[in-house]
N, C-alpha and C positions, 0 to 999 in steps of 0.2 A: 591275774599274775603275768599272763602273756603279754597283755598291753603294758604293764609296767616295765617289762623287759624291753619291749619295743621302744618305749619312751626314753629309757636309758640309753638304749644303743643309738638313737638319733641324737641324743644330746651329746654323746661322746663322740660321734662322727663330726658334728658341727664344731665342737672344741678342737678336734684335731685339725680340720680344715683351717680354721682361723689361725691356729699356732703355726701351721706350715706357711701360711701367707706372711706372717709376721716375720718368720725366720729368713724367707726369701728377700724381704725388704732390706735385710742387712747386707745383701750381696754388694760386691765391689765392682761389677761391670755393667755396661749399658745394654747388655743382652737381656735384661730383665724388665718386665713391663708389667703395670697393673691397669686394668681397664674396668670401667663402671659403664654398663650399657642397659638401656631399657627399651622396650618396644611392645608392639602388639599386632594382632591379625586374627586369622582364623585359628582357634584353639578348640579342637573337638575331643570330647569323650566320645569317640565313634563307636557306634554300635548299629546293628540291624535288628529289626522287630520281627517276631516269628509271624505275626499276622501282617500280610502285605498291604492291607488297607490302611495300615498305620504309617505315619510319616516321621523321618528323622531329619532335623534341620541344622544347617551349619550355624555355629555360634562364635562370638568374639572372646578372645582372652589377652592376657598380658604377661610380660616377663620383666625380671630385673636381675642382673647378674653382675658379680664382683669376680673377676678372673685374674689369674697370674699367668704370664707367658715367659718361656725362656726359648730364645733362639740360639741354638748351638752353631748355626751358620748364619750368613747374611739373609738366607732364604728359608731356611727350615727351622721349625721349633715345636714345642708342645705348650699346651695350656690346660689348666684345671682351675677350680675355684668353687664358689657356692652361689646359688641362685634361688629365685622363686618364680613360679609360674602358675597361672590359673587356666583351667580348662572348663568347658561347659558342654552340657548335653541338652537338647530340647526336642521333645517328642510330643506329637499330637496323635491321641487314640480315637479310633471310630471303629469299634468292634464290640461283639458281646461274648461274655464268657458264661459257661454253665458248670455248675458244680453241685453234686448230690449232697444234701443236707437232711437232717432230722429235726422236726419242729418239736415244741414242748409237749405236744400230745402223742409223740413217738412215731408220727406219720412221716414217711420219706417223701421229699420233694426236691425238685431241681431249683436251685438259686441262680437266678439269671441277673448279670450286671451288664447293662448297655451302656457304653462309653460314647458320648456325643462331643466331639471336638475337644476331649479332655486333654489339656496341654500341662505337662510336667517338665520343669527345668531342673537340671542337675548342675551343681557347681562344686569344683574341687580346686584346693590349693596344694601345690607340691613343693617340696624342698628339693632342688636340683644340685647334682654334683656331676660336672662334665669332665671328660678327659678327651682331648682332641689333638690331632696332628695340625700343625699350622705351616702355611706357605704364604710367602709374600714376594711380590715382583714390583719393582720400581716402575711407576707411570711417568713421573716427572720430578722436578727438583723437590717438591714437597708432598708428593703423593705416592702411596703404595697400594697395590691391589692386595688384599689379604684373604686368604681361603682357610676355613678350618673344617675338618672332617673328623668324626670320631662317634663317641657314644656317651650316653649319660644315665645315671641312676636317679629316679625321682621318688621321693618318700612322701606319701599322702599325709598332709598335715591336718587338714579339714575338708570333709565332703559332706554335702546336704542336698536336699531337693526341696522344691516348692511348686505347688500347683498354681498356675496363673490364670487359667480359663476353662470353661466347658462344665459339663454336667454328667453325672451318673444316675441312671434310672434302674432301681432294683425291683424284681418281681419274683413270685414263687409259683412254679408250675408243678401241679399234682397230675401226674399221668394217670393214676388210678381213677381220677374223677374228670380228667381231660379239662382242668380248669387252671387259668393263670391269675394269680391274685396281685393286685397293685394298689397304690395308694392307701396302704395300711402301715403307717410309721411305727405302730406299736408292735408290729410283727417283723419290722425291718424292711418293709417293701415301700419305697419312697424315692424321692429325687433329691440327689445330694448336689448342692452348689458351693459348699464351703470350700476353703482353700488350705487344705492340710500341708504340713511341711514336717520335715525330719532329718535324721542323719543318714549317711551312706557309709558302708565299710568297703575300702578298696585295698588292692594288694600294691606292693612296691613295683614301680614301672621301670622297664629297661628299654631304651630307644636308641636309634640312630639319629645322629644330628649333624647339620651342615650349615655353615654361613659363609657369605661371600659379600665383601664391601671394600670401601676405600678408606684409608687412614690418610687424613690431610694434616701435615705437620704445622703447627702454629709457632713452635720454637723448638729448641734442643730437647725439651722435656716433655711438652704437652702437644697432643694431637686430637683431632676430631674424627669419629668413625660414623659412616652411614652405610648401611648394608641390609641385606635380607637374610633369612634364615628358614630352615624347614626341620621338622622333627617327625620321625616315623617310629611308632611304637612297636616293639618286637613281641611282647608277651600280652597275655589276657589278664587284666587287672580286676575282672569282675569276680567277686565272691558269690558262687551260685547259691541260691535260695529258692526253692520251688513253691513259695507261697502265692496266694492270689493277691492282685493288686488291692483289691477291695473285698474284705470279708463279710459273710452274712451277720456277723455280730457288730459290724459297724467299724472294725479295725481297718485302717488304711495303711498298707505296707509300703506302697511305692513301687515304681517300675523296676528299681535295681534289687528288689527283693522278690521278683516274680519270675515266672516260667517264660515271660515274653522275651527275655534276654538269655544269651549264652556266651557272648564274648564282647569285652570292651576293651579298647586300646586308645593311646594318645596319637593324635594327628594334629601337627600345627605348621603354619607358614605365615610369614609376615615380614615387617620391616623394624629395624632397630637402629637407634642412634647412641652415641656415648662418647666418652673421653678415655684417651690412652695416656699413661704416664710412665716415663722412663725413669727407673729407680737404680740406685746404687751406682751411679756414674763414676768412673775414674776422674781424677782431677785433669782438667784440660789445660789449654794454653792460658797462661796468667793474663787477666785483662789489664792488670796494673802495669805490666811490662810492655804490651803491644797494642793496647786498644786505642790510643790517642796519638798518632804520629804527629799531630800539630805540636805536642809538647816534648817532642823528641823521644817519646817512650816508645821506640821502634825495636824490632829484632836486632840483636848484635850482628855486626857486618864482619864477616871473615874475608880478608883481602888476600890470603894465600892461594886461593883459587884451587885448592886441592880436590875437593869433593864433598859429597853429602855425608852426614853422619848415619844415613842409612845404607847398610851393606846390602849384598845380594840376598842374603837369607831373609832379612826383614822385609825386604821389598817383594819377594816372592811370596812370603806368607800373607802380606797385606793383600795381595792381588786375589786371594781366595784360595786357589788350588793350582796355580801354575808351578811346574816343576821343570827342572833343567839339569843336565849332566854337567853343565859348565860351572866352575867353581870361581866365581867373581870374587869372592871373599878372600881369595888367596893373594890377590893383587896388592902390591905394596901401597898404591895410592889409595884404595879403598880402606885399608887397615888405618892408614895415616888419618884419613878423613873421620873415621870412627872415633879414634882417639881424641881428635880435636872437639868432638861434640860431646864428650863425657863431662866436660865441666859446665854444660848448660844446665841451669837450675831446673829441677823437675822434668828433664828431658824436653824442655821447650824447644821449638824449632829455632834453628839459627837462620840468618840471612847470609848467603854467600854471593860475593861479587866476582863475576868472572865473564871472559869472552866466550860466546857460544855461537854456533850456526845451526840453523834447522837442517835436518837430514832425513825427515819422514817425508817421502816423495808424495804421499796421499794427502798431506795438509795444504790444500790449495782453496781458494774461494771459487765463486761461481763462474768466473771468467777464466780460471785456470792459472792465475797468477799466485805465486807462492806467498803465503801470509807470514808477515814478519812478527817476531815476538815483540811484545810491549816491555816496558821498563822492568815490571816485577812479574815473576812467574812461579806457580806453585808446583813444586816438584814432589812426586810420590814414589820415585825409585831412580837408582843410579846403577849402571852396569859397565862393565869392562867390554862385554861381548854384545853386538848389536842384536843377535838372535834372541838374547834374553830380554833386551828392552823391547823388542818387537812382540814377544810373548805377553808382557804386561800391557803393552799397548792394545793388543787384540782383546785381551780379557776385559779391559775397562771400556773399550768401544762396544762391546756386546751389551754393556750396562748403560749405554746411551751417551757416552762422553766422547768428545772430540779431542784426541790425545796428540801431542806434538812430541817428536824426538829431536833433542838438540844435542850437540857435541861440543865439548870444550877443547882447549888447545892441547890437553894431554890425552885426548881420546875417549874420555869418559862419556857415555851416553846418559843424558838426563831425559827421564819420562815426565812430561809436563801435562798437568790435567787442566790448567787455566792460566791465562796471562792477563795483566791489567796495566793500566798507566799509573795508578795510584797505589801506594804501599797499603793503605787502609782497606782497599778492596781485596787485595792478596791476602791480608791478614783475616779478613772475614772468611774468605773461602777456605783458608787453612782450618778455622774453627769448625766450618760446616762439614768438611771432608773428614776431619778427626772424629767429630761427634758422631757422624753417620756410620763410620766403619770401624769405630772403637771396639776392641783395643788395637786393631789393624791401622796401618799407616799412622802410628802414634808419633813417629819421628819424621813427619812431613816437614818440608822447609821451604824457604823462599829464596829464588835465584833473582839477583839483581844483575841485569845485563849491562855490560861496560861499553859494548859496541852496538852498531846498528846494522848487523849482518842479516 
């Protein structure tokens, strides 16, 4: 009855996890990811043996995980999912047990079982349900360092043992006559070389888990993962049973049903690889309207040189967590620029043509000469006050970008993240920045420089 209830509970838990994953796949933002990873390494059903002459050996195991991750900021998120992992234990026994028995004539004797290199291997398959805190840090244009720390619940699905080598020699010692009987199979005194096998009963495991690796982005949706992991079991999963490993009636119970053990836990570490898939992305820049400049399908040029469609509030939000007391959005020019961009289909970035000059003193090359802007520049923010522009510049430089500040003839500060000779390169960078920080920097735009200052 208990086993039926446990099976029903496991089934309901699996259904719940799968339904949850399906629901998250309907999400509308690119903060959601699915990952499929697999790997292997040392996966021990770790235990110590009462008799110190016996040995416990490290063993190999494997894992497979399907996880869902949600990043509530550009760096921090949570992950859960479902997976499977295998664990193995391997013990070599060299000792003798004594147990008082009564023979068919009613005489009391000592049943002795001598184990000689008797090797038993235990295998277990677990269903894993993890919950981890995720942290990621940009390493390059296509790479992120990703760290996960948390815990997991592991439900034992199938566990068994198998003897692989060695022998057991049994004898009977009668102290009343000071005689030890051997080589009498009809009385149970013999040498056992058979290879018995059977099932093992284990408890649900609770463990701490951590993994660290690199996610290499192949495109806007797909990435490759390579990293390492470690699991440390918190509870004893051994169901104590004080039987003999081998009984006088010829019954073999196995190591996990004997008094040789009192604690078993999961310990694992290894390497895993896999795929990361971004799901539920919002619609990005229309490829039809801007992907092929050779066919004149380029962003619309705004010649009134008023400013960006991105006001102060949206630019600050896009920077992550920059705040300011200055209210750039109250400026009439910024409001006008915002109205000009409302007609852009699906909030696509416009191209604004204007005269600007570089005003960020630190943007110089190795010889100390000021670097000139190229023809097309990617603008992530526009401000009336230079202090606010410097705030966004500082924030993005901490993320590894070389930021340029430029000022137009009306005094607006443009925060430029990249500059190019060709419009198609600027368009490509717009796509990359928008997808990387989505939904932040969604109204990114392109500045077409009219002068050569």
